C-alpha positions as CSV (number, residue, x, y, z in Angstrom):
1,X,-18.9,28.3,3.4
2,X,-16.2,30.9,3.0
3,X,-16.0,31.7,-0.7
4,X,-12.3,32.5,-0.7
5,X,-11.6,29.0,0.7
6,X,-13.6,27.0,-1.8
7,X,-12.4,25.0,-4.7
8,X,-15.5,24.0,-6.6
9,X,-15.8,21.2,-9.1
10,X,-18.9,21.5,-11.3
11,X,-19.9,18.4,-13.2
12,X,-22.2,19.2,-16.1
13,X,-20.9,22.7,-16.5
14,X,-21.2,22.8,-20.2
15,X,-25.0,22.2,-20.2
16,X,-27.7,24.8,-19.9
17,X,-28.2,24.5,-16.2
18,X,-24.5,24.3,-15.5
19,X,-23.8,27.4,-17.4
20,X,-26.3,29.3,-15.3
21,X,-24.8,27.9,-12.2
22,X,-21.4,29.2,-13.2
23,X,-22.9,32.6,-13.9
24,X,-24.7,32.6,-10.5
25,X,-21.5,31.7,-8.6
26,X,-19.5,34.5,-10.2
27,X,-22.4,37.0,-9.6
28,X,-22.1,36.0,-5.9
29,X,-18.4,36.7,-5.7
30,X,-16.8,33.4,-6.4
31,X,-13.6,33.8,-8.5
32,X,-13.7,31.8,-11.8
33,X,-10.2,30.6,-11.0
34,X,-11.5,28.7,-8.0
35,X,-14.0,26.8,-10.1
36,X,-13.3,23.8,-12.4
37,X,-15.9,23.4,-15.1
38,X,-16.3,19.8,-16.2
39,X,-18.1,18.7,-19.4
40,X,-17.9,17.1,-22.8
41,X,-18.5,20.2,-25.0
42,X,-14.9,21.2,-25.8
43,X,-15.8,24.4,-27.6
44,X,-17.8,25.5,-24.6
45,X,-14.9,24.5,-22.3
46,X,-12.6,26.6,-24.4
47,X,-14.9,29.6,-23.9
48,X,-15.0,29.0,-20.2
49,X,-11.2,28.7,-20.0
50,X,-10.9,32.1,-21.7
51,X,-13.2,33.5,-19.0
52,X,-10.8,32.4,-16.3
53,X,-12.4,29.1,-15.2
54,X,-10.5,25.9,-14.7
55,X,-11.7,23.3,-17.2
56,X,-11.6,19.5,-17.7
57,X,-13.1,17.4,-20.5
58,X,-14.1,14.2,-18.7
59,X,-16.6,11.5,-19.5
60,X,-18.2,10.5,-16.2
61,X,-18.0,6.9,-17.3
62,X,-14.3,7.2,-16.8
63,X,-14.5,6.7,-13.0
64,X,-10.7,7.0,-12.5
65,X,-10.5,10.3,-14.3
66,X,-13.5,11.6,-12.4
67,X,-12.1,10.5,-9.1
68,X,-8.8,12.2,-9.8
69,X,-10.7,15.5,-10.4
70,X,-12.8,15.1,-7.3
71,X,-9.7,14.6,-5.1
72,X,-8.4,18.1,-5.9
73,X,-11.5,20.0,-4.8
74,X,-13.3,20.9,-1.6
75,X,-16.9,21.1,-3.0
76,X,-18.5,19.0,-5.7
77,X,-21.5,20.1,-7.7
78,X,-23.1,17.0,-9.4
79,X,-25.6,18.2,-12.0
80,X,-27.6,15.1,-12.9
81,X,-26.8,13.7,-16.4
82,X,-28.8,12.2,-19.1
83,X,-26.8,9.2,-20.0
84,X,-28.5,5.8,-19.8
85,X,-25.8,4.8,-17.2
86,X,-26.0,8.0,-15.2
87,X,-26.7,6.3,-12.0
88,X,-23.4,4.4,-12.1
89,X,-21.7,7.7,-13.0
90,X,-23.3,9.5,-10.0
91,X,-22.4,6.6,-7.7
92,X,-18.8,6.7,-8.8
93,X,-18.5,10.4,-8.1
94,X,-20.1,10.0,-4.7
95,X,-17.7,7.2,-3.9
96,X,-14.7,9.3,-5.0
97,X,-16.0,12.2,-2.8
98,X,-16.1,9.9,0.2
99,X,-12.6,8.6,-0.5
100,X,-11.2,12.1,-0.9
101,X,-12.9,13.4,2.2
102,X,-14.4,16.3,0.3
103,X,-16.2,19.0,2.3
104,X,-19.6,19.0,0.5
105,X,-21.5,17.5,-2.4
106,X,-24.4,19.3,-4.0
107,X,-26.7,17.2,-6.2
108,X,-29.5,18.4,-8.6
109,X,-32.2,15.8,-8.2
110,X,-35.9,15.8,-9.4
111,X,-38.9,17.0,-7.5
112,X,-40.7,14.3,-5.7
113,X,-37.7,12.0,-6.0
114,X,-38.8,10.2,-2.9
115,X,-42.1,9.2,-4.4
116,X,-41.6,5.8,-6.0
117,X,-44.8,6.2,-8.2
118,X,-42.7,8.2,-10.7
119,X,-40.3,6.1,-12.8
120,X,-38.7,9.3,-14.1
121,X,-37.1,9.8,-10.7
122,X,-35.7,6.3,-10.3
123,X,-32.1,7.3,-10.9
124,X,-32.5,10.4,-8.7
125,X,-33.9,8.4,-5.9
126,X,-31.1,5.9,-6.0
127,X,-28.5,8.7,-6.2
128,X,-30.0,10.4,-3.2
129,X,-29.8,7.2,-1.2
130,X,-26.2,6.7,-2.2
131,X,-25.3,10.2,-1.2
132,X,-27.0,10.1,2.2
133,X,-25.5,6.6,2.9
134,X,-22.0,7.8,2.0
135,X,-21.7,10.0,5.1
136,X,-20.5,13.0,3.0
137,X,-22.0,16.3,3.9
138,X,-24.6,17.0,1.2
139,X,-27.3,19.3,-0.1
140,X,-29.9,17.9,-2.5
141,X,-31.9,20.3,-4.7
142,X,-34.9,18.6,-6.2
143,X,-35.6,20.6,-9.4
144,X,-39.1,21.0,-10.9
145,X,-40.2,20.9,-14.6
146,X,-38.2,23.5,-16.6
147,X,-40.0,26.3,-18.4
148,X,-37.5,25.7,-21.2
149,X,-39.2,22.3,-21.8
150,X,-42.0,24.2,-23.5
151,X,-39.8,25.8,-26.2
152,X,-40.0,22.9,-28.6
153,X,-43.7,22.6,-27.9
154,X,-44.1,26.1,-29.4
155,X,-43.7,25.0,-32.9
156,X,-47.0,23.1,-33.3
157,X,-49.1,25.9,-31.8
158,X,-47.2,28.4,-33.9
159,X,-48.8,26.9,-37.0
160,X,-52.0,25.3,-35.7
161,X,-53.0,27.4,-32.8
162,X,-53.5,24.2,-30.8
163,X,-51.4,22.8,-27.8
164,X,-52.2,19.1,-27.8
165,X,-51.1,17.2,-24.7
166,X,-52.0,14.1,-22.8
167,X,-51.8,15.9,-19.4
168,X,-55.5,16.1,-18.6
169,X,-56.2,18.7,-16.0
170,X,-52.8,18.5,-14.4
171,X,-50.9,21.5,-13.0
172,X,-47.2,22.1,-13.3
173,X,-45.2,24.5,-11.1
174,X,-42.6,25.1,-13.7
175,X,-39.5,27.2,-13.1
176,X,-36.7,28.6,-15.3
177,X,-33.2,27.1,-15.2
178,X,-31.8,30.5,-14.2
179,X,-34.0,30.5,-11.0
180,X,-32.9,26.9,-10.2
181,X,-29.3,27.6,-10.9
182,X,-29.5,30.8,-8.7
183,X,-30.8,28.6,-5.8
184,X,-27.8,26.3,-6.2
185,X,-25.4,29.2,-6.2
186,X,-27.0,30.5,-3.1
187,X,-26.6,27.3,-1.1
188,X,-23.0,27.0,-2.4
189,X,-22.1,30.4,-1.0
190,X,-24.1,30.6,2.2
191,X,-24.3,28.6,5.4
192,X,-27.0,26.5,6.9
193,X,-27.5,23.9,4.1
194,X,-25.6,20.9,5.5
195,X,-27.5,17.6,5.0
196,X,-30.6,19.4,3.7
197,X,-33.0,18.5,0.9
198,X,-34.8,21.3,-0.9
199,X,-37.8,20.8,-3.1
200,X,-37.7,23.5,-5.7
201,X,-41.0,24.5,-7.4
202,X,-42.2,27.6,-9.2
203,X,-44.6,29.8,-7.2
204,X,-47.6,29.0,-9.3
205,X,-49.4,25.8,-10.3
206,X,-49.9,26.4,-14.0
207,X,-52.7,24.6,-15.9
208,X,-52.2,23.7,-19.5
209,X,-54.8,26.4,-20.3
210,X,-52.3,28.8,-18.6
211,X,-49.5,27.3,-20.8
212,X,-51.5,27.9,-23.9
213,X,-52.3,31.4,-22.9
214,X,-48.6,32.1,-22.3
215,X,-47.9,30.7,-25.8
216,X,-50.6,33.0,-27.2
217,X,-48.7,36.0,-25.8
218,X,-45.3,34.8,-26.9
219,X,-46.4,33.8,-30.4
220,X,-48.8,36.7,-30.8
221,X,-51.6,34.5,-32.0
222,X,-54.4,32.6,-30.2
223,X,-53.4,29.2,-28.8
224,X,-55.9,26.8,-27.2
225,X,-55.1,23.7,-25.1
226,X,-56.6,20.5,-26.5
227,X,-56.4,17.5,-24.1
228,X,-55.9,14.2,-25.9
229,X,-55.4,10.6,-24.7
230,X,-51.9,9.1,-24.6
231,X,-52.9,7.0,-27.6
232,X,-54.0,10.0,-29.6
233,X,-50.9,11.9,-28.7
234,X,-48.7,9.0,-29.9
235,X,-50.6,9.0,-33.3
236,X,-50.1,12.8,-33.6
237,X,-46.4,12.6,-33.0
238,X,-45.7,9.6,-35.2
239,X,-47.9,11.0,-38.0
240,X,-45.6,14.1,-37.9
241,X,-42.6,11.9,-38.6
242,X,-41.4,11.2,-35.1
243,X,-39.9,7.8,-34.4
244,X,-41.7,5.4,-32.1
245,X,-39.1,5.5,-29.3
246,X,-39.1,9.3,-29.0
247,X,-42.9,9.4,-29.3
248,X,-43.3,6.9,-26.5
249,X,-40.9,8.9,-24.3
250,X,-42.8,12.1,-24.8
251,X,-46.2,10.4,-24.2
252,X,-44.7,8.9,-21.0
253,X,-43.7,12.4,-19.9
254,X,-47.2,13.7,-20.4
255,X,-48.6,10.8,-18.4
256,X,-46.1,11.6,-15.6
257,X,-47.3,15.2,-15.6
258,X,-50.9,14.1,-15.6
259,X,-50.2,12.0,-12.4
260,X,-49.1,15.2,-10.6
261,X,-45.3,14.7,-10.6
262,X,-44.5,18.4,-11.1
263,X,-47.3,20.1,-9.1
264,X,-46.1,22.7,-6.5
265,X,-44.4,21.4,-3.4
266,X,-43.6,24.6,-1.5
267,X,-41.7,27.8,-1.5
268,X,-38.1,26.6,-1.1
269,X,-37.1,28.1,-4.5
270,X,-38.5,31.6,-4.0
271,X,-37.2,31.7,-0.4
272,X,-33.7,30.7,-1.5
273,X,-33.5,33.2,-4.3
274,X,-35.2,36.0,-2.4
275,X,-37.8,36.9,-5.0
276,X,-40.8,35.5,-6.9
277,X,-40.0,32.8,-9.4
278,X,-40.1,33.6,-13.1
279,X,-43.5,33.2,-14.8
280,X,-44.3,31.4,-18.1
281,X,-44.6,34.5,-20.3
282,X,-41.4,36.1,-18.9
283,X,-39.5,32.9,-19.1
284,X,-40.5,31.9,-22.6
285,X,-40.0,35.5,-23.9
286,X,-36.5,35.6,-22.3
287,X,-35.6,32.2,-23.7
288,X,-36.6,33.2,-27.3
289,X,-34.6,36.5,-27.2
């Protein structure tokens, strides 16, 4: 892709990953004026507009409004959303891209999205299928577990010195959002990524003992990993005041981790960004600063 010729539409630009993507594009020479940042956070959009980006406040459930935006751009970045109806939203953007004959669609999927054992990837898997079937040139980036996901988990160990999780002896090749966003910026601004799927993992398979050790460094106090059963974890969470729905969701995540969903799948991430991926201590320290 020639940067000067691109008009890039970034859905999800006001989220954490989207913000890093914008930073990565600018760092690689893309002019903010050639990028339209789309999201719901109007205060963040106002900041981005002040920095020279085009902006649009659009709910992806409004398929007509989303399609109108798509039609005015050559390249579409579809950062996967969190809405319960996100699959329908993704499919409408893909349909609009096909109708408008856009040059390229980039989609942030989930690692092992092609493995139907993992329910967490159901929408990603269906979105990938829709994108490939559309005939639009695509790049799929299957993102691993975020280091940032451990930030909230710091609070319990801060007070108790214990990291309780129902992950057994699982490993997680976590990576920071900045690394994953940088990989997306790279494929947006270099050639050779047409109709390619990348599986993006951190360089290291971290055990939960490793996670606890990193928390010890960040919190400056000893932290030990204590494996618990899913039932025990649910009791721990609800006893702390968490509602049943959220507790069940978090227990389900731990069960997914225990099944190996986020173990390392290769070196695509470090190869794309041209350096080792960020480690747990560095990532958590940077995120807390």
